[in-house]
N, C-alpha and C positions, 0 to 999 in steps of 0.2 A: 319244467314239466314238458313243454313243447318239444324240446330237444330230445329228452328221454323217450317221449312218446313216438318220435319220428324214426327211431332206430331199433333194430333187433339185436344189436351187438352187445347188449348188457354192459354198458360202460361203468368204469369205476368213477369215484368222485373226482379224482384228478383228471381223468379223461373228459368228464363233463365240464370241469373248470376250464380246461384248455379249449374246448369247443365254444364256451360262452365268453371267455375273457376278451377276444377281439371285438365283440359287440357291446361289452359292458366293462369299460376301462376301470371302474372303481370296484369291481367284483373281487371279493377275497375268497380264498379256499375255505375259510371258516364259514362263510355265508352259504357256500355250496353244501357243506356238511350239515349245517343247521337246517337248511331247507329240505335236504334229503331225509333227515331224521323226522322232520315234521310230516312229510309225505308218507313215510313208512308208518308212523304212528297212527295216521289217519286212514291207513289202508289203501291209499291211492297208488302206491308202488310197492314192489317187493325188494327186500334186501337179501341177496344171496351171499352167504359166507361160505366160501369154497375151502375145501380141506387144505389147500396149499397156502392158506392164510390171507387171501385177499377178498375184498368185498366188491360185489358188482350189483347193479340196480336194474330192475325190469319194470317197465310200465304196464306190462300185461299181468293183471292180477287174477286172470282165470286159472283154473286148475290145469296145469300142464307140467311136463317134465323138463329137466335141463340135463344135458350131457356135457361133462367137463373133460377135456383132454388133459391128462396128467403131464404131458410133455410140453405142449405149446400153449396151454391155457385156453384154447378155444372153448366157447360156451355156446351151445346150440339148443334151441327149443325142440321138444317133441311132444306129440299128443299122447295123453293118457285117458283112459276111460274110467269113470268112477266105479264101475262094476269090477274093475281090476284092483281096487283098493279096499278089500274087505277089512283090513286092519283099522282104517279110519272109522268105519261103521261100528266095529267091535269096541273100539276105545270110546266112542261117543255114547254108546249105550251104558257105559259104566258112569255112575254119578260122580265119581271122584276125578274124571278127566274132562277138561273143557278145551277142545281143540280150537284155536283161533286162526290157524293158518296151516294149510296142507302143502308140503313141498315134496317133490320127487326129484332126487338128484342121482344121476348115474355117472360114474367115473370110469375112465378107460383111455383108449388111444383113438384119435380121429384117423380117418383113412390116410391122410398125409403122413402122420407120424407112424402109423402102423407099417406103411410101405417103406419108410426110411430105416427101419431096423432090420 
């Protein structure tokens, strides 16, 4: 959790494993996945499943958006305002919907990838 909390790079499980392994020789990738699943289930972190098929993790559980570059995979936070999200309020008013997590994900091309085309 400390490693994840100290970065805003939204690492994958494998990236976290590679960061932790030099300091924890007996660490297994399965342990990393197991602990990440536990933290997600307890609402301590957010798992982002990106459309290109990979999963990244974020220790910031506050409502904020994520921009994903479709070319290089960069993942960047951006601020959102709850007043800008009337759909959530509308859905929550309906008794048949129970929203447990609010995610805002925008996809496109970052400045570096936009400039290279």
